[in-house]
C-alpha positions in Angstrom: -27.0 29.6 15.7 -26.3 30.1 19.4 -22.5 30.4 19.8 -21.4 29.6 23.3 -18.1 31.2 24.6 -16.7 27.7 25.0 -17.4 27.0 21.3 -15.8 30.2 20.2 -12.8 29.4 22.4 -12.4 26.0 20.9 -12.6 27.3 17.3 -10.0 30.1 18.0 -7.7 27.7 20.0 -7.7 25.1 17.2 -7.2 27.7 14.5 -4.2 29.4 16.3 -2.7 26.1 17.3 -3.0 24.8 13.8 -1.3 27.8 12.3 1.6 27.7 14.9 2.1 24.0 14.3 1.9 24.1 10.5 3.7 27.4 9.7 7.3 26.4 10.7 7.3 23.6 8.0 7.1 26.3 5.3 9.8 28.7 6.7 13.4 28.6 5.5 15.9 26.8 7.7 17.5 30.0 8.9 14.2 31.4 10.1 13.4 28.1 11.8 16.7 28.2 13.7 16.0 31.7 14.8 12.6 30.9 16.2 12.1 31.2 20.0 12.5 27.9 21.9 8.8 27.9 23.0 7.6 27.8 19.4 7.0 24.3 18.0 9.7 22.9 15.7 8.8 21.5 12.3 7.8 17.8 12.7 6.8 17.1 9.1 9.2 14.7 7.4 9.5 14.4 3.7 9.4 10.9 2.3 12.2 9.4 0.2 10.2 10.1 -3.0 10.4 13.8 -2.2 13.9 14.2 -0.8 15.6 11.3 -2.3 17.3 8.3 -0.6 17.2 4.6 -0.3 14.5 2.2 1.1 15.4 -1.4 1.8 13.2 -4.2 3.1 15.3 -7.1 4.5 14.2 -10.5 5.5 16.0 -12.9 7.8 17.2 -16.0 5.8 15.6 -18.9 7.5 17.6 -21.4 5.6 20.9 -19.9 6.7 19.8 -19.7 10.3 18.8 -23.4 10.4 22.1 -24.4 8.6 24.3 -22.3 11.0 22.4 -23.6 14.1 22.8 -27.2 12.9 26.5 -26.6 12.4 26.9 -25.2 15.9 24.8 -28.0 17.3 26.9 -30.6 15.5 30.0 -29.2 17.0 28.5 -29.0 20.4 27.2 -32.6 20.2 30.7 -33.8 19.1 32.4 -32.0 21.9 30.1 -33.1 24.6 30.2 -36.7 23.6 33.9 -37.1 22.6 35.7 -34.6 24.6 33.8 -34.6 27.8 32.4 -38.1 28.1 34.8 -40.1 25.8 31.9 -41.5 23.8 32.9 -42.4 20.2 30.4 -41.2 17.5 29.7 -40.6 14.0 27.5 -37.6 13.1 25.3 -37.0 10.1 23.3 -33.9 9.3 19.8 -33.9 7.8 18.9 -30.3 6.9 15.6 -31.4 5.3 14.3 -32.5 8.7 16.4 -29.9 10.7 18.1 -32.8 12.6 21.4 -34.4 13.5 21.8 -38.2 13.8 24.3 -39.8 16.1 25.7 -43.3 15.5 27.6 -44.6 18.5 30.7 -46.8 18.1 29.7 -48.5 21.3 25.9 -49.1 21.5 26.1 -49.8 25.2 26.9 -46.1 25.8 23.5 -45.1 24.5 22.0 -44.1 28.0 25.1 -42.1 28.9 25.0 -40.4 25.5 21.3 -39.5 25.8 22.0 -37.9 29.2 24.9 -36.0 27.8 23.1 -34.5 24.7 20.0 -33.7 26.7 22.2 -31.2 28.6 22.4 -29.2 25.4 18.7 -28.2 25.7 18.1 -24.5 25.2 14.9 -22.8 26.4 14.2 -19.6 24.4 12.0 -16.9 25.9 8.7 -16.3 24.1 6.6 -13.3 24.7 3.5 -15.2 24.0 4.1 -17.2 27.1 3.7 -16.1 30.7 6.7 -14.6 32.6 9.5 -17.1 33.1 8.2 -19.6 30.6 9.7 -20.3 27.1 9.9 -22.9 24.3 12.4 -25.7 24.0 14.7 -25.3 21.0 15.7 -29.0 20.7 13.8 -32.3 20.5 15.5 -35.6 21.3 14.5 -39.0 20.0 15.7 -42.2 18.3 15.6 -42.9 14.5 14.3 -46.2 13.1 17.8 -47.5 12.6 18.6 -47.0 16.2 20.6 -43.7 15.9 20.0 -41.0 18.3 18.5 -37.8 16.9 18.6 -34.1 17.9 16.3 -31.9 15.9 15.4 -28.2 16.0 11.8 -27.5 16.9 9.6 -25.3 14.7 8.7 -23.1 17.7 12.4 -22.8 18.6 13.3 -21.8 15.0 10.6 -19.2 15.0 11.5 -17.7 18.3 15.2 -17.7 17.4 14.4 -15.8 14.2 12.3 -13.3 16.1 15.2 -12.7 18.6 17.7 -12.4 15.8 15.6 -9.7 14.1 15.7 -7.6 17.2 19.4 -8.1 17.4 19.8 -7.3 13.8 18.0 -4.0 14.1 20.6 -2.8 16.7 23.5 -3.8 14.5 22.0 -2.2 11.5 21.4 1.0 13.5 25.0 1.0 14.6 26.3 0.5 11.0 24.2 3.4 9.6 25.3 5.7 12.5 28.9 5.0 11.4 28.0 6.3 8.0 27.0 9.7 9.5 23.6 9.9 7.9 20.8 11.8 9.5 17.3 10.6 10.6 17.4 7.0 9.3 14.3 5.0 9.9 14.8 1.4 11.0 11.6 -0.5 11.9 10.7 -4.1 12.5 7.9 -5.5 10.2 6.5 -8.8 11.4 8.6 -11.6 12.8 11.2 -11.8 10.1 11.7 -8.5 8.4 13.4 -5.1 8.9 12.5 -2.0 7.0 15.4 0.6 6.5 15.0 4.1 5.1 18.0 6.4 4.8 17.0 9.9 3.4 19.6 11.6 1.2 21.7 8.5 0.8 21.5 7.6 -3.0 24.2 5.0 -3.2 21.9 2.0 -2.6 24.6 -0.5 -3.6 26.9 0.6 -0.9 24.1 0.8 1.6 23.0 -2.8 0.8 26.5 -4.0 1.2 26.9 -2.4 4.6 23.5 -3.3 5.9 23.0 -6.9 4.6 26.5 -8.2 4.9 26.7 -10.4 7.9 30.3 -9.5 8.8 30.8 -12.6 10.9 34.5 -12.6 11.6 36.1 -15.8 12.9 39.6 -17.2 13.2 40.4 -20.8 12.4 43.6 -22.8 12.3 44.4 -24.3 8.8 44.6 -28.1 8.7 48.3 -28.9 8.1 49.7 -31.3 5.6 46.6 -31.6 3.3 45.0 -29.5 0.7 41.2 -29.1 0.2 41.3 -31.1 -2.9 43.2 -34.0 -1.2 40.7 -33.9 1.7 37.8 -34.2 -0.8 39.4 -37.2 -2.5 40.4 -39.0 0.7 37.6 -38.0 3.0 37.5 -34.9 5.3 39.4 -35.4 8.6 37.1 -35.3 11.6 36.3 -31.8 12.8 37.3 -30.0 9.5 35.5 -28.2 6.7 36.4 -26.5 3.4 35.8 -22.9 2.7 36.5 -20.8 -0.4 39.2 -18.2 -0.4 39.1 -14.7 -1.7 41.9 -15.4 -4.1 39.8 -18.2 -5.8 41.3 -21.2 -4.1 39.9 -23.2 -1.2 41.2 -23.9 2.3 40.8 -26.9 4.7 40.1 -25.5 8.1 39.4 -26.8 11.6 35.7 -26.4 12.4 36.4 -25.1 15.9 36.5 -21.3 16.1 39.8 -20.5 17.6 38.7 -16.9 18.2 35.5 -14.9 17.3 34.9 -11.4 16.1 32.9 -10.6 19.2 36.3 -10.1 21.0 37.1 -7.1 18.7 36.9 -3.6 20.3 38.2 -1.6 17.4 38.7 -1.8 13.6 40.2 1.0 11.4 41.2 1.3 7.8 44.9 1.6 7.4 47.7 1.4 4.8 50.5 -1.2 4.7 53.5 0.9 4.0 55.8 -2.0 3.0 53.4 -3.6 0.6 51.6 -0.4 -0.5 48.1 -1.8 -0.1 45.0 -0.8 2.0 44.4 -3.1 5.0 42.2 -3.2 8.1 43.8 -3.0 11.5 42.0 -4.5 14.5 42.4 -4.7 18.2 41.0 -7.3 20.7 39.7 -6.8 24.2 41.7 -8.1 27.1 40.3 -11.6 27.0 40.7 -11.8 23.2 44.2 -10.5 23.3 45.2 -13.2 25.8 43.5 -15.9 23.6 45.1 -14.5 20.5 48.5 -14.5 22.2 48.1 -18.1 23.3 47.1 -19.3 19.8 50.0 -17.6 18.0 52.4 -18.7 20.6 51.4 -22.4 20.4 51.2 -22.4 16.6 54.3 -20.7 15.3 55.0 -21.9 11.8 51.3 -22.9 11.2 48.8 -21.1 9.0 46.1 -19.0 10.7 42.9 -18.2 8.6 40.9 -15.0 9.0 37.3 -15.8 7.8 34.7 -13.3 6.9 31.2 -14.5 6.1 32.4 -18.1 5.3 35.1 -16.8 2.9 38.8 -16.9 3.8 40.2 -13.4 3.5 43.8 -14.3 4.2 45.6 -17.2 5.8 49.1 -16.1 6.7 51.8 -18.2 8.5 52.3 -17.3 12.1 55.9 -16.0 12.1 56.1 -15.3 15.9 53.8 -14.9 18.9 51.5 -11.8 18.7 50.9 -10.7 22.3 49.9 -7.1 21.8 46.2 -8.0 21.0 46.2 -6.3 17.7 46.7 -7.3 14.0 45.7 -6.5 10.5 43.6 -8.1 7.8 45.0 -7.8 4.3 43.3 -8.8 1.0 42.2 -7.4 -2.3 40.9 -4.2 -0.7 40.4 -0.8 -2.1 40.5 2.2 0.2 36.6 2.4 0.1 36.1 -1.3 0.8 38.7 -1.3 3.6 36.8 1.6 5.2 33.4 -0.2 4.8 34.9 -3.4 6.3 36.1 -1.4 9.3 32.6 0.0 9.7 31.1 -3.5 9.7 33.6 -4.8 12.2 33.2 -1.9 14.6 29.4 -2.2 14.5 29.5 -6.0 15.1 28.3 -8.9 13.1 24.7 -9.5 12.1 23.4 -12.5 14.0 21.8 -13.8 10.8 21.9 -13.3 7.1 19.5 -10.7 5.7 18.2 -10.9 2.2 17.1 -7.7 0.4 13.6 -8.5 -0.9 12.5 -5.0 -1.8 14.6 -1.9 -2.8 13.5 1.6 -3.8 16.1 4.3 -4.5 15.2 7.9 -5.6 17.8 10.4 -6.7 17.6 13.8 -5.0 17.0 15.6 -8.2 13.9 13.5 -8.9 12.7 14.2 -5.4 13.0 17.9 -6.0 11.0 17.5 -9.3 8.3 15.6 -7.3 8.0 18.4 -4.8 7.7 20.9 -7.5 5.1 18.8 -9.3 3.1 18.3 -6.1 3.3 22.0 -5.2 2.1 23.1 -8.7 -0.8 20.6 -8.7 -1.8 21.8 -5.2 -1.7 25.5 -6.0 -3.6 25.1 -9.3 -6.3 22.9 -7.6 -6.6 25.3 -4.7 -7.0 28.4 -6.9 -9.6 26.6 -9.1 -11.7 25.3 -6.2 -11.6 28.6 -4.3 -12.5 30.6 -7.3 -15.3 28.3 -8.3 -16.8 28.5 -4.8 -16.9 32.2 -4.9 -18.4 32.2 -8.4 -21.1 29.6 -7.4 -22.0 30.9 -3.9 -20.7 34.5 -3.5 -20.1 35.4 0.2 -21.2 31.9 1.2 -18.4 30.6 -1.0 -16.0 32.8 1.0 -17.2 31.1 4.2 -16.6 27.7 2.6 -13.1 28.9 1.4 -12.1 30.1 4.8 -13.0 26.7 6.3 -11.2 24.9 3.5 -8.0 26.9 4.0 -8.1 26.2 7.7 -8.8 22.6 6.9 -5.5 22.4 4.9 -3.7 24.1 7.7 -5.0 21.6 10.2 -3.9 18.7 8.0 -0.3 20.0 8.0 -0.5 20.7 11.7 -1.6 17.2 12.5 1.1 15.7 10.2 3.7 17.8 11.9 2.4 16.9 15.4 2.4 13.2 14.6 5.9 13.5 13.0 4.3 11.9 9.9 6.1 11.4 6.6 4.8 13.4 3.7 5.0 11.5 0.4 4.1 12.3 -3.2 0.8 10.2 -2.9 0.3 12.1 0.4 0.4 15.4 -1.5 -2.2 13.8 -3.8 -4.3 13.0 -0.8 -4.2 16.6 0.4 -5.2 17.9 -3.1 -8.0 15.4 -3.3 -9.2 16.7 0.1 -9.4 20.2 -1.3 -11.9 18.9 -3.8 -13.9 16.8 -1.4 -13.9 19.1 1.7 -16.3 21.6 0.1 -18.9 18.8 -0.3 -20.2 19.3 3.3 -20.6 23.0 2.7 -22.5 22.4 -0.6 -24.8 19.9 1.3 -25.5 22.5 4.0 -26.1 25.4 1.5 -28.4 23.4 -0.7 -30.4 22.3 2.3 -30.8 25.9 3.4 -32.1 26.8 -0.1 -34.7 24.1 0.1 -35.8 25.1 3.6 -36.2 28.7 2.5 -38.1 27.7 -0.6 -40.5 25.8 1.7 -41.5 29.0 3.5 -39.1 29.2 6.5 -37.5 32.4 7.6 -33.7 33.0 6.9 -32.8 32.1 10.6 -35.0 29.0 10.5 -33.5 28.0 7.1 -29.9 28.4 8.4 -30.6 26.4 11.4 -32.3 23.6 9.5 -29.6 23.6 6.9 -26.9 22.8 9.4 -29.0 20.4 11.4 -30.5 18.3 8.6 -27.3 18.1 6.6 -25.3 16.9 9.5 -26.5 13.2 9.4 -25.8 13.1 5.7 -22.3 14.6 6.2 -21.4 12.1 8.9 -22.6 9.1 6.7 -20.7 10.3 3.6 -17.5 11.1 5.5 -17.4 7.9 7.5 -17.7 5.7 4.3 -14.6 7.5 3.0 -12.8 7.1 6.3 -13.3 3.4 6.2 -11.5 3.2 2.9 -8.7 5.4 4.3 -8.3 3.2 7.4 -8.1 0.0 5.3 -5.6 1.7 3.1 -3.4 2.6 6.1 -3.4 -0.9 7.7 -3.2 -2.9 4.5 -0.9 -0.6 2.5 2.8 0.2 2.9 5.2 3.1 2.3 3.9 6.0 0.2 0.4 4.4 0.1 0.2 4.7 3.9 1.2 8.4 3.5 -1.7 8.8 1.1 -4.1 7.1 3.6 -2.9 9.3 6.5 -3.4 12.6 4.7 -6.8 11.5 3.2 -8.0 10.3 6.6 -6.8 13.5 8.4 -8.5 15.5 5.7 -11.8 13.7 6.3 -11.6 14.3 10.0 -10.6 17.9 9.9 -13.2 18.7 7.3 -15.9 17.5 9.7 -14.7 20.2 12.1 -14.1 23.0 9.7 -17.1 22.6 7.2 -19.6 22.5 10.0 -18.3 24.3 13.1 -16.1 26.9 11.5 -18.6 27.6 8.7 -21.5 28.0 11.2 -19.4 30.4 13.3 -18.8 32.6 10.2 -22.4 32.5 9.2 -23.4 33.4 12.8 -21.2 36.5 12.7 -22.5 37.5 9.3 -26.2 37.0 10.1 -26.0 39.1 13.4 -24.4 41.9 11.4 -26.4 41.8 8.2 -29.8 40.5 9.3 -30.9 39.6 5.8 -34.6 39.2 4.9 -33.9 36.5 2.3 -30.9 34.3 1.8 -29.3 34.8 -1.6 -27.1 31.7 -1.4 -26.3 30.4 -4.9 -25.1 32.5 -7.7 -24.4 29.8 -10.3 -25.7 26.3 -10.9 -25.3 23.7 -13.6 -28.9 22.4 -13.3 -31.8 24.7 -12.8 -34.3 24.4 -10.0 -37.5 22.4 -10.6 -35.7 19.9 -12.9 -37.8 16.7 -13.3 -35.6 14.3 -15.2 -37.4 10.9 -15.4 -34.5 8.8 -14.3 -36.5 5.7 -13.6 -38.0 5.6 -17.1 -34.6 5.7 -18.8 -32.8 3.5 -16.2 -33.5 0.2 -18.0 -31.7 1.4 -21.1 -28.8 2.8 -19.0 -28.5 -0.3 -16.9 -28.4 -2.4 -20.1 -25.5 -0.3 -21.3 -23.8 -0.6 -18.0 -24.1 -4.4 -18.1 -22.6 -4.5 -21.6 -19.7 -2.2 -20.5 -19.2 -4.2 -17.3 -19.0 -7.5 -19.3 -16.6 -5.8 -21.7 -14.4 -4.8 -18.8 -14.5 -8.2 -17.3 -13.8 -9.9 -20.7 -10.8 -7.6 -21.2 -9.4 -8.4 -17.8 -9.7 -12.1 -18.4 -8.5 -12.2 -22.0 -6.1 -9.3 -22.3 -5.1 -9.0 -18.7 -3.3 -6.1 -17.1 0.0 -4.3 -17.5 1.1 -5.2 -14.0 3.8 -3.2 -12.3 6.7 -4.7 -10.5 4.8 -4.4 -7.3 2.8 -7.4 -8.5 5.1 -9.4 -10.7 8.5 -8.7 -9.2 11.5 -7.4 -11.1 13.2 -4.1 -11.4 12.2 -0.7 -12.7 14.9 1.8 -13.6 14.1 5.4 -14.4 16.9 7.0 -16.4 17.3 10.5 -17.8 19.4 11.6 -20.8 21.6 14.6 -19.8 22.2 15.9 -23.3 18.6 16.3 -24.6 15.8 14.0 -25.7 16.3 10.3 -25.0 16.4 7.8 -27.8 14.2 4.9 -26.8 15.2 2.8 -29.8 18.9 3.2 -29.1 18.4 2.2 -25.4 16.3 -0.8 -26.4 19.1 -1.9 -28.8 21.9 -1.5 -26.2 20.0 -3.5 -23.6 18.8 -6.3 -25.9 22.2 -8.0 -25.8 22.6 -8.1 -22.0 20.8 -11.5 -21.7 18.6 -10.4 -18.8 15.3 -11.9 -20.1 12.4 -9.7 -20.9 13.3 -6.0 -20.9 10.7 -3.2 -21.6 11.8 0.2 -22.6 9.4 3.1 -22.9 9.1 6.8 -22.7 8.3 8.1 -19.3 7.2 11.7 -18.5 9.5 14.3 -20.2 11.3 13.6 -23.5 14.5 13.1 -21.6 13.1 10.3 -19.4 13.0 6.6 -20.1 11.6 3.8 -17.9 13.4 0.4 -18.2 11.6 -2.6 -16.7 13.7 -5.8 -16.2 12.0 -9.1 -15.3 12.9 -10.8 -12.0 16.2 -12.7 -12.4 16.5 -16.4 -11.4 19.3 -15.7 -8.9 17.2 -13.7 -6.6 17.9 -10.2 -5.3 21.6 -10.4 -5.8 21.0 -11.2 -9.5 18.6 -8.4 -9.8 21.3 -6.0 -8.5 23.8 -7.3 -11.1 21.1 -6.7 -13.8 20.8 -3.0 -12.6 24.6 -2.6 -12.8 24.7 -4.0 -16.3 22.0 -1.6 -17.4 23.9 1.3 -15.8 27.2 0.3 -17.4 25.5 -0.2 -20.9 24.1 3.3 -20.8 26.8 5.2 -19.0 28.7 6.2 -22.1 25.6 7.8 -23.6 25.1 10.3 -20.7 22.2 8.5 -19.1 21.7 9.0 -15.3 19.8 6.7 -13.0 17.1 8.7 -11.2 15.1 5.9 -9.5 15.5 2.2 -8.9 12.7 -0.1 -7.6 13.3 -3.8 -7.1 10.7 -6.1 -5.7 11.2 -9.8 -5.2 8.7 -12.4 -6.2 7.9 -13.1 -2.6 6.9 -9.5 -1.8 5.0 -9.0 -5.1 2.8 -12.0 -4.4 2.1 -10.7 -0.9 1.3 -7.2 -2.2 -1.2 -8.7 -4.8 -2.9 -10.7 -2.1 -3.0 -7.8 0.4 -4.5 -5.5 -2.2 -7.3 -7.9 -3.0 -8.0 -8.5 0.7 -8.0 -4.7 1.3 -10.8 -4.1 -1.3 -12.9 -6.9 0.1 -12.5 -5.7 3.7 -13.4 -2.2 2.7 -16.6 -3.4 0.9 -17.6 -5.6 3.8 -17.1 -2.8 6.4 -19.1 -0.3 4.3 -21.9 -2.9 3.7 -22.2 -3.4 7.5 -22.2 0.4 8.2 -24.9 1.3 5.6 -27.0 -1.7 6.7 -26.8 -0.4 10.3 -27.6 3.2 9.3 -30.2 2.5 6.6 -32.1 -0.7 5.7 -30.6 -3.8 4.1 -31.9 -2.8 0.6 -29.8 0.3 0.8 -26.7 -1.7 1.8 -27.1 -4.1 -1.0 -27.7 -1.3 -3.5 -24.6 0.6 -2.3 -22.3 -2.4 -2.7 -23.8 -3.2 -6.1 -23.2 0.3 -7.4 -19.7 0.4 -5.9 -18.9 -3.0 -7.4 -20.0 -1.6 -10.7 -17.7 1.4 -10.4 -14.8 -0.9 -9.5 -15.4 -3.1 -12.5 -15.5 -0.2 -14.8 -12.3 1.3 -13.4 -10.4 -1.9 -13.5 -11.6 -2.4 -17.0 -10.0 1.0 -17.8 -6.7 -0.3 -16.7 -7.1 -3.4 -18.8 -8.4 -1.7 -22.0 -5.9 1.2 -22.0 -2.9 -0.8 -20.8 -2.1 1.7 -18.0 0.3 0.2 -15.4 -1.6 -1.4 -12.6 0.5 -1.1 -9.4 0.2 -0.6 -5.7 -1.0 3.0 -6.3 -3.7 1.6 -8.4 -5.0 -0.3 -5.4 -5.0 2.9 -3.5 -7.0 4.6 -6.3 -9.5 1.7 -6.3 -10.0 1.9 -2.5 -10.4 5.7 -2.6 -13.0 5.3 -5.3 -15.0 3.0 -3.0 -15.3 5.9 -0.6 -16.0 8.6 -3.2 -18.6 6.4 -5.0 -20.4 5.6 -1.7 -20.3 9.3 -0.8 -22.5 10.0 -3.7 -24.7 7.0 -3.1 -25.2 7.8 0.6 -26.4 11.3 -0.2 -29.0 10.1 -2.6 -30.0 7.2 -0.3 -30.4 9.6 2.7 -32.8 11.8 0.7 -34.8 8.7 -0.4 -35.1 7.6 3.2 -36.3 11.1 4.2 -38.9 11.3 1.4 -40.2 7.8 2.3 -41.4 9.4 5.6 -42.7 12.6 3.9 -44.5 11.1 0.9 -46.1 7.8 2.0 -48.5 7.6 -0.8 -46.2 8.6 -3.7 -45.3 5.7 -6.1 -41.8 4.5 -5.3 -40.4 5.2 -8.8 -41.7 8.8 -8.6 -40.3 9.2 -5.1 -36.9 8.1 -6.2 -37.0 10.5 -9.2 -37.9 13.3 -6.8 -35.0 12.4 -4.5 -32.4 12.3 -7.3 -33.7 15.6 -8.8 -33.5 17.2 -5.4 -29.9 16.2 -4.8 -28.5 16.4 -8.4 -27.6 20.0 -8.0 -25.4 19.2 -5.1 -24.0 16.2 -6.9 -23.1 18.2 -10.0 -21.4 20.9 -8.0 -19.3 18.6 -5.7 -18.4 16.4 -8.7 -17.2 19.5 -10.5 -15.1 20.7 -7.6 -13.6 17.2 -7.3 -12.6 17.4 -11.0 -11.1 20.8 -10.4 -8.8 19.1 -7.8 -8.1 16.0 -9.8 -7.3 17.4 -13.2 -4.3 19.5 -12.0 -2.9 16.2 -10.5 -3.4 14.6 -13.9 -1.6 17.3 -15.8 0.9 18.6 -13.2 1.3 15.9 -10.6 4.0 14.0 -12.5 4.4 10.7 -14.3 4.6 8.7 -11.1 0.9 9.6 -10.2 -0.4 9.7 -13.7 -2.3 6.3 -13.8 -3.4 6.8 -10.2 -5.0 10.2 -10.9 -6.5 9.2 -14.3 -8.2 6.3 -12.6 -9.4 8.5 -9.8 -10.9 11.0 -12.3 -12.6 8.3 -14.4 -13.8 6.5 -11.3 -15.4 9.6 -9.8 -17.4 10.3 -12.9 -18.5 6.7 -13.1 -19.4 6.9 -9.3 -21.7 9.9 -9.9 -23.4 8.2 -12.8 -24.0 4.9 -11.0 -25.3 6.8 -7.9 -27.8 8.7 -9.9 -29.0 6.1 -12.4 -28.3 2.6 -11.1 -28.9 2.9 -7.4 -32.7 3.6 -7.6 -33.7 0.7 -9.7 -31.8 -1.7 -7.5 -33.6 -0.5 -4.5 -36.9 -1.2 -6.2 -35.8 -4.6 -7.4 -34.7 -5.6 -3.9 -38.1 -4.8 -2.5 -37.8 -1.4 -0.9 -41.3 -0.5 0.3 -42.9 2.6 1.6 -44.3 2.4 5.2 -47.9 3.2 5.7 -49.2 5.4 8.5 -50.2 2.4 10.5 -46.7 0.8 10.2 -45.2 4.1 11.3 -47.6 4.4 14.2 -46.8 0.8 15.3 -43.1 1.5 15.2 -43.5 4.6 17.3 -45.6 2.7 19.8 -42.9 0.0 20.1 -40.4 2.7 20.8 -42.6 4.3 23.5 -43.2 0.9 25.1 -39.4 0.2 25.2 -38.8 3.6 26.7 -41.6 3.0 29.3 -40.1 -0.4 30.2 -36.7 1.2 30.7 -38.1 4.0 32.9 -39.9 1.4 35.1 -36.8 -0.6 35.6 
């Protein structure tokens, strides 16, 4: 109860700083702009699910990289042998082995040929190596039939992909900046992926076209005197290849790139006045202009092909030399597509093809609805919890409420300082914190009541309440923090937002529930000087309750085993209603503008689209419908075509698309594996922590009860058919922390009573411990329900299964901690220590201390 000036300063400083950092986020934009420059600016960013926008996860296409590199290598080998050394050769490509085989027309030139092609070796820098070192991209050898071989090394391919991802990020950033959007997020994920988030940009189709299109522009001379069909029939001339044309035909072109798009310095949409069509005008740099002038001067009367991403856009005849360094590209452009192509050419070509493997698009109106739903749930939960604490504890409840309010302020301040993104699951994490944060205050208050009942003075009871509850608070909060940390590192997107808010809430509640509450109690005690502490006004379970939990446990455990087997059996036989996060495919949320939606009509309209399995169901309000389309065989491009077909089929009936989520089979498999690993890691970490803090019997009992809770919750998903998605994994991991919170509190009291009551029979001692803590358990469980139920009813359909699972799991967690944990401790051989054992342990500790002092 002694409050040092430094401690008071820290509390006031943190509180004022928290208010200053958090408040600007809730002020209107006009007020924010008028704020003095020395005040902090809002740093909290709303996620796409709250403000609308597009999220894309792109992956470098390894196959296209290898194919392109082999094509370039083939050209280089031919040039270095034939053009530079005069060595006749015949080249074949083996893409299965990433190799090129060289058959020499004169075998005696093999040593000369080997020397020449080894000069093509390329050393790629690898950050894993020391400075100046690298990996060889090429491997040279000789095939069984005597042909020379040049192959791409796996290390070289990996390093090239990594470098191409870094280059792609810069090109993507340039393209998005050309669109004029604000605050895009472009991040690298692993060695082969790029994550792009563009808030407020709802046209995902246009965004994908602009981002993922390679836009590799090259200029080739058309092979004269022979069509593509004739070349296929007679055999391709050396150094030529066939490409499709935009008008549906094919062209026979020289492989050599006469001029590359890297020489472009500008590209703009324009309009050809003579033909009345949109075109794209371009301009070369000085070197490109000279090259372009030479080509057109030397090939007057020949056709010159402009190729974009391996498609011939146009192949006009060169009428006269073009020496000005500029020209135009004409094709079947619209005004919008000409503008987009100009954007692509100005930003530069992607160094590699990027495939969209995950797409999430949220309409701005849906984001506004999500904000409203989260705000409503938060306000209702706050009012219920704050009111209940005052009803249950009177003025002590006011102390807890002040700490709780400051706790929420500090969460927003921390999010703002970190520049974190607030998502809808993140709001759920804050609301969940509201219900969980008062747990520490309840633990402290209940310990005070016990200490006062044992005969201590009010001051002694207050001091003992804070001191003896602190260890339990630390244990219970850290077990929840483990789950939050695992969620953050193993989750992605909105789930990480949930983990951040939950983790910050756990850390800030350690400060507010103990330090800030003790500061308030100190001020109150010095002013009031009460002779007795009248802490609790209301309780669900009266003092002196002696429920024989151990006697009824065998029946309860038998029932739990039956229910667990039922859950496992349902999971094995019936399975789960897996979301697209785990099975791949596309989910489309649509809303009927003119009134209630007709599910039957929508199902009938979509049944003839030949898109495979299509699920149509009501979603949220009567106007909303969720359409789920199975993953298409053609990959992400086919999935996008499926979305377009659904939109076109429903457009005439006034249906608007509010949200699109498309996940490829690759990503869905990874998410399923990652979720499983996350649960296992969380369980192992918690097992080790409890083993370290308690004894091994407590650790085994804690993991067993938690496993029981997980099985029951997973059974709920299977039996009810609720959608099991990525948010469900977050619910399961959060339940691990909540369940262990209850278990740790009971276990901590059992451990304390083992020291106090050495001769009491173990079943009686466990009954005593549970009865002593069940008042706290019932109160904290009720406050948690007061926070969760508003999320269930007001949090929106997107969080429905998540919050229902949390509510059910929290109830099961309380039940297992009270009923199942104790018998497991007995069955695993937990024993009471005799006075002699305790004396021996104390003697060992003293001996170690003495040895350390002597050293």
